[in-house]
DSSP file (Angstrom, degrees, kcal/mol; ACC not computed):
  #  RESIDUE AA STRUCTURE BP1 BP2  ACC     N-H-->O    O-->H-N    N-H-->O    O-->H-N    TCO  KAPPA ALPHA  PHI   PSI    X-CA   Y-CA   Z-CA
    1    1 A L     >        0   0    0      0, 0.0     4,-2.2     0, 0.0     5,-0.2   0.000 360.0 360.0 360.0 -39.7  -18.2  -16.8   16.6
    2    2 A R  H  >  +     0   0    0      1,-0.2     4,-2.4     2,-0.2     5,-0.2   0.909 360.0  49.8 -65.2 -38.1  -18.3  -14.8   13.3
    3    3 A R  H  > S+     0   0    0      2,-0.2     4,-2.3     1,-0.2    -1,-0.2   0.866 110.1  49.5 -66.2 -36.6  -14.6  -15.0   13.0
    4    4 A C  H  > S+     0   0    0      2,-0.2     4,-1.6     1,-0.2    -1,-0.2   0.912 111.2  50.0 -65.6 -42.3  -14.5  -18.7   13.6
    5    5 A S  H  X S+     0   0    0     -4,-2.2     4,-2.4     1,-0.2     5,-0.3   0.914 111.8  48.1 -62.2 -43.8  -17.2  -19.1   11.0
    6    6 A Q  H  X S+     0   0    0     -4,-2.4     4,-2.8     1,-0.2    -2,-0.2   0.907 107.5  55.7 -63.0 -42.0  -15.3  -17.0    8.4
    7    7 A A  H  < S+     0   0    0     -4,-2.3    -1,-0.2     1,-0.2    -2,-0.2   0.841 112.7  42.4 -60.9 -33.2  -12.1  -18.9    9.1
    8    8 A V  H  < S+     0   0    0     -4,-1.6    -2,-0.2    -3,-0.2    -1,-0.2   0.926 134.2  11.0 -79.8 -46.9  -13.9  -22.2    8.2
    9    9 A C  H  < S+     0   0    0     -4,-2.4     2,-0.2    -5,-0.1    -3,-0.2   0.526  96.0 103.4-118.6  -3.5  -15.9  -21.2    5.2
   10   10 A A     <  -     0   0    0     -4,-2.8     2,-0.2    -5,-0.3    38,-0.2  -0.562  55.2-145.3 -83.5 143.3  -14.8  -17.8    3.9
   11   11 A Q        -     0   0    0     36,-3.2     3,-0.1    -2,-0.2    -2,-0.1  -0.611  37.2 -81.4 -96.5 165.1  -12.6  -17.4    0.8
   12   12 A V        -     0   0    0     -2,-0.2    -1,-0.1     1,-0.1     3,-0.1  -0.487  55.0-110.9 -67.1 134.3  -10.0  -14.8    0.4
   13   13 A P        -     0   0    0      0, 0.0     2,-0.1     0, 0.0    -1,-0.1  -0.242  36.9 -96.5 -64.3 155.8  -11.6  -11.5   -0.8
   14   14 A A        -     0   0    0     34,-0.3    34,-0.0     1,-0.1    -3,-0.0  -0.408  46.6-101.0 -72.1 149.4  -11.0  -10.4   -4.4
   15   15 A E        -     0   0    0      1,-0.1    -1,-0.1    -2,-0.1    97,-0.1  -0.461  40.4-108.3 -70.4 138.4   -8.1   -7.8   -4.7
   16   16 A P        -     0   0    0      0, 0.0     2,-0.4     0, 0.0   110,-0.1  -0.369  28.9-128.5 -66.2 150.5   -9.3   -4.2   -5.1
   17   17 A Q  E     -A   39   0A   0     22,-0.5    22,-2.7     1,-0.1     0, 0.0  -0.782  29.8 -99.3 -98.5 141.7   -8.8   -2.6   -8.6
   18   18 A S  E     -A   38   0A   0     -2,-0.4    20,-0.3    20,-0.2    -1,-0.1  -0.307  25.6-165.2 -59.1 141.0   -7.1    0.8   -8.9
   19   19 A D  E    S-     0   0A   0     18,-1.7    19,-0.2     1,-0.4    -1,-0.1   0.773  72.0 -13.9 -95.1 -36.7   -9.5    3.7   -9.3
   20   20 A A  E    S-A   37   0A   0     17,-0.7    17,-0.5     3,-0.0    -1,-0.4  -0.967  84.1 -80.0-157.6 162.9   -6.8    6.2  -10.5
   21   21 A P  E     -     0   0A   0      0, 0.0    14,-0.1     0, 0.0   109,-0.1  -0.371  65.8 -83.0 -65.0 151.4   -3.0    6.4  -10.7
   22   22 A P  E     -     0   0A   0      0, 0.0     2,-0.4     0, 0.0    14,-0.2  -0.262  50.0-146.5 -52.4 143.3   -1.3    7.5   -7.4
   23   23 A R  E     -A   35   0A   0     12,-2.4    12,-2.9    -3,-0.1     2,-0.7  -0.962   4.9-140.4-123.1 130.6   -1.4   11.3   -7.1
   24   24 A C  E     +A   34   0A   0     -2,-0.4    10,-0.2    10,-0.2     3,-0.2  -0.793  21.5 174.8 -90.4 120.6    1.2   13.4   -5.4
   25   25 A S  E    S+     0   0A   0      8,-1.7     2,-0.3    -2,-0.7    -1,-0.2   0.579  73.6  22.4-100.7 -10.9   -0.4   16.2   -3.4
   26   26 A D  E     +A   33   0A   0      7,-1.2     7,-2.0   117,-0.1    -1,-0.3  -0.861  52.3 172.8-154.8 118.3    2.9   17.5   -1.9
   27   27 A S        +     0   0    0     -2,-0.3     5,-0.2     5,-0.2   115,-0.2   0.272  35.9 134.6-110.1   9.6    6.3   17.1   -3.3
   28   28 A Q  S >  S-     0   0    0      3,-0.3     3,-2.7     1,-0.1     4,-0.1  -0.355  70.1 -95.2 -63.7 139.5    8.1   19.3   -0.8
   29   29 A Q  T 3  S+     0   0    0      1,-0.3    -1,-0.1     2,-0.2   112,-0.1  -0.317 110.2  11.0 -61.0 123.2   11.3   17.8    0.5
   30   30 A G  T 3  S+     0   0    0     -2,-0.1    -1,-0.3    -3,-0.1    -2,-0.1   0.279 124.3  65.1  94.2  -9.1   10.6   16.1    3.9
   31   31 A A    <   +     0   0    0     -3,-2.7    -3,-0.3   109,-0.2    -2,-0.2   0.022  65.2 158.2-136.0  30.6    6.8   16.4    3.5
   32   32 A R        -     0   0    0     -5,-0.2    55,-2.5    -4,-0.1     2,-0.4  -0.246  16.8-171.7 -58.0 144.3    5.9   14.2    0.5
   33   33 A K  E     -AB  26  86A   0     -7,-2.0    -8,-1.7    53,-0.2    -7,-1.2  -0.993   7.0-177.0-141.8 133.1    2.3   12.9    0.3
   34   34 A Y  E     -AB  24  85A   0     51,-2.2    51,-2.5    -2,-0.4     2,-0.5  -0.997  11.4-153.7-129.1 132.5    0.9   10.4   -2.2
   35   35 A E  E     -AB  23  84A   0    -12,-2.9   -12,-2.4    -2,-0.4     2,-0.4  -0.911  10.8-173.5-109.4 128.2   -2.7    9.4   -2.4
   36   36 A I  E     - B   0  83A   0     47,-3.1    47,-2.4    -2,-0.5     2,-0.3  -0.928   6.5-174.4-117.5 148.9   -3.7    5.9   -3.7
   37   37 A S  E     -AB  20  82A   0    -17,-0.5   -18,-1.7    -2,-0.4   -17,-0.7  -0.957   7.8-171.7-141.7 158.7   -7.2    4.9   -4.4
   38   38 A W  E     -A   18   0A   0     43,-2.2     2,-0.4    -2,-0.3   -20,-0.2  -0.937  31.9 -98.0-145.0 162.7   -9.2    1.8   -5.4
   39   39 A R  E     -A   17   0A   0    -22,-2.7   -22,-0.5    -2,-0.3     3,-0.0  -0.703  31.8-136.6 -86.8 132.6  -12.7    0.8   -6.3
   40   40 A L        -     0   0    0     -2,-0.4    39,-0.1   -24,-0.1    41,-0.1  -0.637  32.5-100.1 -83.0 146.0  -15.0   -0.6   -3.7
   41   41 A P        -     0   0    0      0, 0.0    -1,-0.1     0, 0.0     3,-0.1  -0.388  23.7-132.5 -67.6 147.5  -17.1   -3.6   -4.8
   42   42 A E  S    S+     0   0    0      1,-0.2     2,-0.4    -2,-0.0    -2,-0.0   0.830  90.4  21.1 -69.8 -32.0  -20.6   -2.7   -5.6
   43   43 A A  S    S-     0   0    0      2,-0.0     2,-0.5     0, 0.0    -1,-0.2  -0.984  84.9-114.5-138.6 147.5  -22.0   -5.5   -3.5
   44   44 A Q        -     0   0    0     -2,-0.4     3,-0.0    -3,-0.1    -2,-0.0  -0.695  24.7-138.0 -82.9 128.8  -20.5   -7.6   -0.7
   45   45 A D    >   -     0   0    0      3,-0.5     3,-2.0    -2,-0.5    -1,-0.0  -0.787   7.2-149.7 -86.0 114.5  -19.9  -11.3   -1.6
   46   46 A P  T 3  S+     0   0    0      0, 0.0    -1,-0.1     0, 0.0    -2,-0.0   0.730  97.2  53.1 -60.8 -22.8  -20.9  -13.3    1.5
   47   47 A T  T 3  S+     0   0    0      1,-0.2   -36,-3.2   -37,-0.1    -2,-0.0   0.602 118.5  35.2 -86.4 -10.2  -18.4  -16.0    0.7
   48   48 A R  S <  S-     0   0    0     -3,-2.0    -3,-0.5   -38,-0.2   -34,-0.3  -0.533  84.6-174.5-139.4  68.3  -15.6  -13.4    0.4
   49   49 A P        -     0   0    0      0, 0.0     2,-0.6     0, 0.0    -5,-0.0  -0.352  14.7-147.2 -69.7 143.6  -16.4  -10.9    3.1
   50   50 A V        +     0   0    0      1,-0.1    65,-0.2    65,-0.1     3,-0.1  -0.947  24.8 166.1-110.7 115.0  -14.2   -7.7    3.4
   51   51 A E        -     0   0    0     63,-2.6    27,-0.9    -2,-0.6     2,-0.3   0.715  69.4 -15.5 -98.0 -26.4  -13.8   -6.4    7.0
   52   52 A A  E     -CD  77 114B   0     62,-1.7    62,-2.9    25,-0.2     2,-0.4  -0.970  59.2-117.9-164.5 170.1  -10.9   -4.0    6.2
   53   53 A Y  E     -CD  76 113B   0     23,-2.2    23,-3.3    -2,-0.3     2,-0.4  -0.964  24.9-152.6-118.1 141.5   -8.2   -3.1    3.8
   54   54 A E  E     -CD  75 112B   0     58,-3.2    58,-2.6    -2,-0.4     2,-0.5  -0.936   1.4-156.1-116.0 139.7   -4.5   -3.3    4.7
   55   55 A V  E     -CD  74 111B   0     19,-2.3    18,-3.4    -2,-0.4    19,-1.6  -0.974  16.9-174.3-116.3 123.9   -1.8   -1.1    3.1
   56   56 A W  E     -CD  72 110B   0     54,-3.5    54,-2.6    -2,-0.5    16,-0.2  -0.871   7.2-177.5-120.8 148.0    1.7   -2.6    3.3
   57   57 A G  E     -C   71   0B   0     14,-2.3    14,-3.2    -2,-0.3     2,-0.3  -0.984  30.8-107.4-142.6 153.8    5.1   -1.2    2.3
   58   58 A P  E     -C   70   0B   0      0, 0.0    12,-0.2     0, 0.0    11,-0.2  -0.614  16.1-161.7 -82.9 138.9    8.7   -2.7    2.3
   59   59 A R  E    S+     0   0B   0     10,-1.8     2,-0.3     9,-0.6    10,-0.2   0.672  75.9  30.6 -86.9 -18.9   11.1   -1.4    4.9
   60   60 A Y  E     -C   68   0B   0      8,-1.8     8,-2.1     9,-0.1     2,-0.3  -0.914  62.8-157.8-137.4 157.7   14.2   -2.6    3.1
   61   61 A F  E     -C   67   0B   0     -2,-0.3     2,-0.0     6,-0.2     5,-0.0  -0.986  22.6-121.3-133.6 145.1   15.4   -3.2   -0.5
   62   62 A S    >   -     0   0    0      4,-2.3     3,-1.7    -2,-0.3     6,-0.0  -0.307  40.6 -99.4 -72.9 169.0   18.1   -5.5   -1.8
   63   63 A E  T 3  S+     0   0    0      1,-0.3    -1,-0.1     2,-0.1     0, 0.0   0.809 128.3  57.4 -60.8 -29.2   20.9   -3.8   -3.8
   64   64 A G  T 3  S-     0   0    0      2,-0.1    -1,-0.3     1,-0.0    38,-0.0   0.578 124.4-105.9 -76.6  -9.1   19.0   -5.0   -6.9
   65   65 A G    <   +     0   0    0     -3,-1.7    -2,-0.1     1,-0.3    37,-0.0   0.538  69.3 148.1  96.5   6.1   15.9   -3.0   -5.7
   66   66 A D        -     0   0    0      1,-0.1    -4,-2.3    -5,-0.0    -1,-0.3  -0.618  44.5-126.5 -75.1 128.9   13.8   -6.1   -4.6
   67   67 A P  E     +C   61   0B   0      0, 0.0     2,-0.3     0, 0.0    -6,-0.2  -0.451  37.1 159.2 -77.4 146.5   11.6   -5.2   -1.6
   68   68 A F  E     +C   60   0B   0     -8,-2.1    -8,-1.8     1,-0.2    -9,-0.6  -0.976  44.4  50.8-157.6 169.4   11.5   -7.2    1.6
   69   69 A D  E    S-     0   0B   0     -2,-0.3   -10,-1.8   -11,-0.2    -1,-0.2   0.981  72.5-157.9  59.7  61.3   10.5   -6.9    5.3
   70   70 A W  E     -C   58   0B   0    -12,-0.2     2,-0.3   -11,-0.1    -1,-0.1  -0.473   9.2-165.8 -73.2 137.0    7.1   -5.6    4.5
   71   71 A V  E     -C   57   0B   0    -14,-3.2   -14,-2.3    -2,-0.2     2,-0.5  -0.925  26.3-110.3-121.8 147.1    5.3   -3.7    7.3
   72   72 A M  E     -C   56   0B   0     -2,-0.3   -16,-0.3   -16,-0.2     3,-0.1  -0.651  28.6-175.8 -80.1 126.8    1.7   -2.8    7.6
   73   73 A L  E     -     0   0B   0    -18,-3.4     2,-0.3    -2,-0.5   -17,-0.2   0.818  65.8  -8.8 -88.9 -35.9    1.3    1.0    7.1
   74   74 A A  E     -C   55   0B   0    -19,-1.6   -19,-2.3     2,-0.0     2,-0.5  -0.989  46.9-145.9-159.3 150.2   -2.5    1.2    7.8
   75   75 A K  E     -C   54   0B   0     -2,-0.3   -21,-0.2   -21,-0.2    -3,-0.0  -0.983  32.6-166.8-119.6 117.8   -5.6   -0.9    8.3
   76   76 A L  E     -C   53   0B   0    -23,-3.3   -23,-2.2    -2,-0.5    -2,-0.0  -0.703  25.6 -97.7-107.0 151.9   -8.6    0.9    6.9
   77   77 A P  E >   -C   52   0B   0      0, 0.0     3,-2.0     0, 0.0   -25,-0.2  -0.291  39.1-108.8 -64.2 155.2  -12.3    0.3    7.2
   78   78 A A  T 3  S+     0   0    0    -27,-0.9   -26,-0.1     1,-0.3   -27,-0.0   0.683 116.9  52.8 -63.6 -19.8  -14.0   -1.6    4.5
   79   79 A L  T 3  S+     0   0    0    -28,-0.1     2,-0.5   -39,-0.1    -1,-0.3   0.415  87.5  96.2 -97.6   2.5  -15.8    1.5    3.1
   80   80 A Q    <   +     0   0    0     -3,-2.0    -4,-0.1     1,-0.1   -27,-0.0  -0.811  46.0 178.1 -95.2 131.0  -12.7    3.6    2.8
   81   81 A S        +     0   0    0     -2,-0.5   -43,-2.2   -41,-0.1     2,-0.3   0.151  55.4  63.2-118.2  17.5  -11.2    3.6   -0.7
   82   82 A T  E     -B   37   0A   0    -45,-0.2     2,-0.3     2,-0.0   -45,-0.2  -0.979  50.6-172.3-138.7 153.6   -8.2    5.9   -0.4
   83   83 A F  E     -B   36   0A   0    -47,-2.4   -47,-3.1    -2,-0.3     2,-0.6  -0.986  11.3-153.0-144.5 139.5   -4.9    6.1    1.6
   84   84 A V  E     -B   35   0A   0     -2,-0.3     2,-0.5   -49,-0.2   -49,-0.2  -0.948   8.5-154.1-115.4 113.0   -2.4    8.9    1.8
   85   85 A I  E     -B   34   0A   0    -51,-2.5   -51,-2.2    -2,-0.6     2,-0.4  -0.777  19.8-168.6 -86.2 126.4    1.2    7.9    2.5
   86   86 A V  E >   -B   33   0A   0     -2,-0.5     3,-0.9   -53,-0.2   -53,-0.2  -0.920  28.8-141.0-121.8 141.7    2.9   10.9    4.2
   87   87 A E  T 3  S+     0   0    0    -55,-2.5     6,-0.1    -2,-0.4   -54,-0.1   0.694  97.9  69.1 -74.3 -14.3    6.6   11.4    4.9
   88   88 A E  T 3  S+     0   0    0    -56,-0.3    -1,-0.2   -57,-0.1   -55,-0.1   0.747  80.6  86.1 -72.4 -24.9    5.8   12.9    8.3
   89   89 A A  S <> S-     0   0    0     -3,-0.9     4,-2.9     1,-0.1     5,-0.2  -0.665  80.4-135.7 -78.4 127.2    4.6    9.5    9.8
   90   90 A P  H  > S+     0   0    0      0, 0.0     4,-2.1     0, 0.0     5,-0.1   0.895 100.2  42.4 -54.3 -52.0    7.6    7.6   11.1
   91   91 A T  H  > S+     0   0    0      1,-0.2     4,-1.9     2,-0.2     5,-0.1   0.930 117.6  47.6 -64.9 -44.9    6.8    4.1    9.7
   92   92 A Q  H  > S+     0   0    0      1,-0.2     4,-2.2     2,-0.2    -1,-0.2   0.869 110.3  53.5 -63.7 -38.3    5.7    5.6    6.3
   93   93 A Q  H  X S+     0   0    0     -4,-2.9     4,-2.9     2,-0.2     5,-0.3   0.896 105.0  54.0 -60.0 -41.9    8.9    7.7    6.3
   94   94 A D  H  X S+     0   0    0     -4,-2.1     4,-2.2    -5,-0.2    -2,-0.2   0.919 109.5  48.3 -58.5 -44.0   11.0    4.6    6.8
   95   95 A V  H  X S+     0   0    0     -4,-1.9     4,-1.4     2,-0.2    -1,-0.2   0.914 113.5  46.5 -62.1 -45.2    9.4    3.0    3.7
   96   96 A M  H  X S+     0   0    0     -4,-2.2     4,-1.5     1,-0.2    -2,-0.2   0.921 113.4  48.0 -63.0 -45.2    9.9    6.1    1.6
   97   97 A W  H  X S+     0   0    0     -4,-2.9     4,-2.7     1,-0.2    -1,-0.2   0.830 103.7  61.6 -68.3 -32.4   13.5    6.5    2.6
   98   98 A A  H  X S+     0   0    0     -4,-2.2     4,-0.9    -5,-0.3    -1,-0.2   0.910 106.3  45.7 -59.4 -40.3   14.3    2.9    2.0
   99   99 A A  H  <>S+     0   0    0     -4,-1.4     5,-2.5     1,-0.2     3,-0.2   0.855 111.6  53.3 -69.6 -33.5   13.4    3.3   -1.6
  100  100 A D  H ><5S+     0   0    0     -4,-1.5     3,-1.7     1,-0.2    38,-0.5   0.894 101.9  59.9 -61.5 -41.4   15.4    6.6   -1.7
  101  101 A R  H 3<5S+     0   0    0     -4,-2.7    -1,-0.2     1,-0.3    -2,-0.2   0.808 110.4  39.1 -64.5 -29.0   18.5    4.8   -0.3
  102  102 A V  T 3<5S-     0   0    0     -4,-0.9    -1,-0.3    -3,-0.2    -2,-0.2   0.226 112.8-117.4-103.1  15.2   18.7    2.3   -3.2
  103  103 A L  T < 5 +     0   0    0     -3,-1.7    -3,-0.2     1,-0.2    -2,-0.1   0.805  50.6 173.4  54.6  34.5   17.8    5.0   -5.8
  104  104 A R      < -     0   0    0     -5,-2.5    -1,-0.2    -6,-0.2    -2,-0.1  -0.572  30.3-147.5 -72.6 129.6   14.6    3.1   -6.6
  105  105 A P  S    S+     0   0    0      0, 0.0    27,-3.1     0, 0.0     2,-0.3   0.688  79.5  40.2 -75.0 -17.7   12.4    5.1   -9.1
  106  106 A T  E     - E   0 131B   0     25,-0.2    25,-0.2    -7,-0.1    23,-0.1  -0.911  68.3-141.9-129.0 157.3    9.2    3.6   -7.6
  107  107 A L  E     - E   0 130B   0     23,-1.2    23,-0.9    -2,-0.3     2,-0.3  -0.932  22.9-141.9-119.1 106.4    7.9    2.8   -4.2
  108  108 A P  E     - E   0 129B   0      0, 0.0     2,-0.4     0, 0.0    21,-0.2  -0.520  21.7-179.5 -72.5 127.4    5.8   -0.4   -4.2
  109  109 A L  E     - E   0 128B   0     19,-3.0    19,-3.0    -2,-0.3     2,-0.5  -0.974  12.9-152.0-119.7 141.6    2.8   -0.3   -1.9
  110  110 A T  E     -DE  56 127B   0    -54,-2.6   -54,-3.5    -2,-0.4     2,-0.4  -0.950   9.7-172.0-116.8 130.3    0.5   -3.3   -1.5
  111  111 A R  E     +D   55   0B   0     15,-0.7   -56,-0.2    -2,-0.5    15,-0.2  -0.973  13.9 167.2-116.5 137.0   -3.2   -2.9   -0.7
  112  112 A R  E     -D   54   0B   0    -58,-2.6   -58,-3.2    -2,-0.4     2,-0.2  -0.996  33.8-113.4-147.3 151.4   -5.2   -5.9    0.1
  113  113 A P  E     -D   53   0B   0      0, 0.0     2,-0.4     0, 0.0   -60,-0.2  -0.506  29.5-159.1 -78.9 156.4   -8.6   -6.8    1.5
  114  114 A S  E     -D   52   0B   0    -62,-2.9   -63,-2.6    -2,-0.2   -62,-1.7  -0.997  21.5-168.8-135.5 141.2   -8.8   -8.6    4.8
  115  115 A H        -     0   0    0     -2,-0.4   -65,-0.1   -65,-0.2  -109,-0.1   0.205  55.5-106.6-112.1  12.1  -11.6  -10.7    6.3
  116  116 A G  S    S+     0   0    0    -64,-0.1  -109,-0.1     2,-0.1  -113,-0.0   0.340 101.8  61.3  93.6  -9.1   -9.9  -11.0    9.6
  117  117 A C  S    S+     0   0    0      2,-0.1     2,-0.2  -111,-0.1    -1,-0.1   0.530  71.0  96.8-132.6  -2.3   -8.7  -14.6    9.7
  118  118 A E  S    S-     0   0    0      1,-0.1     2,-0.1     3,-0.0    -2,-0.1  -0.526  81.4 -98.1 -87.7 157.0   -6.2  -15.3    7.0
  119  119 A A        -     0   0    0     -2,-0.2     2,-0.5     1,-0.1    -1,-0.1  -0.451  45.5-104.4 -70.8 144.6   -2.5  -15.2    7.6
  120  120 A R        +     0   0    0     -2,-0.1    -1,-0.1     1,-0.1    -6,-0.0  -0.618  50.1 161.2 -75.0 120.1   -0.9  -11.9    6.5
  121  121 A R    >   +     0   0    0     -2,-0.5     3,-1.8     1,-0.1     4,-0.2  -0.667   9.4 174.9-140.7  80.2    0.9  -12.3    3.3
  122  122 A P  G >  S+     0   0    0      0, 0.0     3,-1.3     0, 0.0   -66,-0.1   0.696  72.5  70.6 -64.8 -19.9    1.5   -8.9    1.6
  123  123 A S  G 3  S+     0   0    0      1,-0.2     4,-0.1   -53,-0.1    -2,-0.0   0.652  87.9  66.5 -73.8 -11.1    3.6  -10.3   -1.2
  124  124 A C  G <  S+     0   0    0     -3,-1.8    -1,-0.2     2,-0.1     2,-0.2   0.509  89.7  77.3 -90.7  -1.3    0.6  -12.0   -2.8
  125  125 A A  S <  S-     0   0    0     -3,-1.3   -13,-0.1    -4,-0.2     0, 0.0  -0.680  89.5 -92.8-104.5 160.5   -1.3   -8.8   -3.7
  126  126 A R        -     0   0    0     -2,-0.2   -15,-0.7   -15,-0.2     2,-0.3  -0.266  41.5-122.4 -67.1 157.6   -0.7   -6.4   -6.5
  127  127 A S  E     -E  110   0B   0    -17,-0.2     2,-0.4    21,-0.1    21,-0.2  -0.682  13.2-157.7-104.3 152.6    1.5   -3.4   -6.0
  128  128 A V  E     -E  109   0B   0    -19,-3.0   -19,-3.0    -2,-0.3     2,-0.4  -0.993  20.6-156.0-125.0 134.4    0.8    0.3   -6.4
  129  129 A S  E     -E  108   0B   0     -2,-0.4    17,-0.7    17,-0.2     2,-0.5  -0.902  13.3-156.4-121.9 145.1    3.9    2.5   -7.0
  130  130 A A  E     -E  107   0B   0    -23,-0.9   -23,-1.2    -2,-0.4    15,-0.2  -0.973  28.0-129.1-114.4 128.1    4.6    6.1   -6.4
  131  131 A C  E     -E  106   0B   0     -2,-0.5    12,-0.3   -25,-0.2   -25,-0.2  -0.469   6.7-147.0 -86.0 147.6    7.4    7.5   -8.5
  132  132 A R        -     0   0    0    -27,-3.1    10,-0.1    -2,-0.2    13,-0.1  -0.964  26.8-140.7-107.3 121.7   10.4    9.5   -7.5
  133  133 A P    >   -     0   0    0      0, 0.0     3,-0.6     0, 0.0     8,-0.0  -0.079  33.5 -86.8 -79.2-178.0   11.3   12.0  -10.2
  134  134 A A  T 3  S+     0   0    0      1,-0.3     7,-0.0     7,-0.0    -2,-0.0   0.242  92.7 115.2 -72.3  14.2   14.7   12.9  -11.4
  135  135 A G  T 3  S-     0   0    0      1,-0.2    -1,-0.3     0, 0.0    -3,-0.0   0.534  88.7 -85.6 -65.0  -4.7   14.9   15.6   -8.6
  136  136 A G    <   -     0   0    0     -3,-0.6    -1,-0.2     5,-0.1     5,-0.0  -0.211  45.9 -78.8 119.6 151.6   17.7   13.7   -7.1
  137  137 A P  S    S+     0   0    0      0, 0.0   -36,-0.1     0, 0.0   -37,-0.1  -0.246  76.3  59.7 -78.6 173.0   18.1   10.8   -4.6
  138  138 A G  S >  S-     0   0    0    -38,-0.5     3,-1.8   -41,-0.1   -37,-0.0  -0.117  92.5 -30.6  99.7 167.9   17.8   10.8   -1.0
  139  139 A P  T 3  S+     0   0    0      0, 0.0     3,-0.1     0, 0.0   -42,-0.1  -0.260 124.9  23.6 -61.1 140.4   15.2   11.6    1.6
  140  140 A G  T 3  S+     0   0    0      1,-0.4  -109,-0.2  -111,-0.1     2,-0.2   0.202  88.2 123.6  94.6 -16.1   12.7   14.2    0.5
  141  141 A A    <   +     0   0    0     -3,-1.8    -1,-0.4  -112,-0.1    -3,-0.1  -0.567  39.0  87.3 -80.1 142.3   13.2   13.8   -3.3
  142  142 A G        +     0   0    0     -2,-0.2   -10,-0.2  -115,-0.2     3,-0.1  -0.179  21.4 153.0 138.3 133.1   10.0   13.0   -5.2
  143  143 A A        +     0   0    0    -12,-0.3  -119,-0.2     1,-0.2     2,-0.1   0.498  56.7  69.5-149.4 -37.4    7.1   14.6   -6.9
  144  144 A A        -     0   0    0   -121,-0.1     2,-0.3  -117,-0.1    -1,-0.2  -0.473  55.8-161.9 -93.3 164.6    5.5   12.6   -9.6
  145  145 A T        +     0   0    0    -15,-0.2     2,-0.3  -123,-0.2   -15,-0.2  -0.952  12.5 169.0-139.2 160.0    3.5    9.4   -9.4
  146  146 A R        -     0   0    0    -17,-0.7     2,-0.3    -2,-0.3   -17,-0.2  -0.970  28.9-117.8-162.5 158.2    2.3    6.6  -11.6
  147  147 A A              0   0    0     -2,-0.3   -19,-0.1   -19,-0.1   -17,-0.1  -0.754 360.0 360.0 -98.8 147.0    0.7    3.1  -11.2
  148  148 A S              0   0    0     -2,-0.3   -20,-0.1   -21,-0.2    -1,-0.1   0.403 360.0 360.0-112.7 360.0    2.3   -0.1  -12.3
């Protein structure tokens, strides 16, 4: 009943704002880890409820570096404000390696709030990027991070 009510009268929740630039916690080849974080709203807006946050990443890039075929990497509880993308997780590894294959200097990740009833459209949210340094192309390269 709650979901039906939200589908009728709820608006799309506001996008979360970055709390800090993405941080690289491990740059070892084959074990890269990047942490992204965002600010949680101080009060829940009843007309824009947030039930969860979704983190999306592109599985493929065009030759020009444009991302497509977005996949959900994680669905996080509404009170969680951080996500760590790790190279050891298969889907997350696919996303990292896709950026490596086209020598893309950043990896766009999209995080967005969800209230459980809207259609999933990851391209409508802002991106957070994790940088790949000049350490070389290919799987496993990467140490620095920055937000775009």
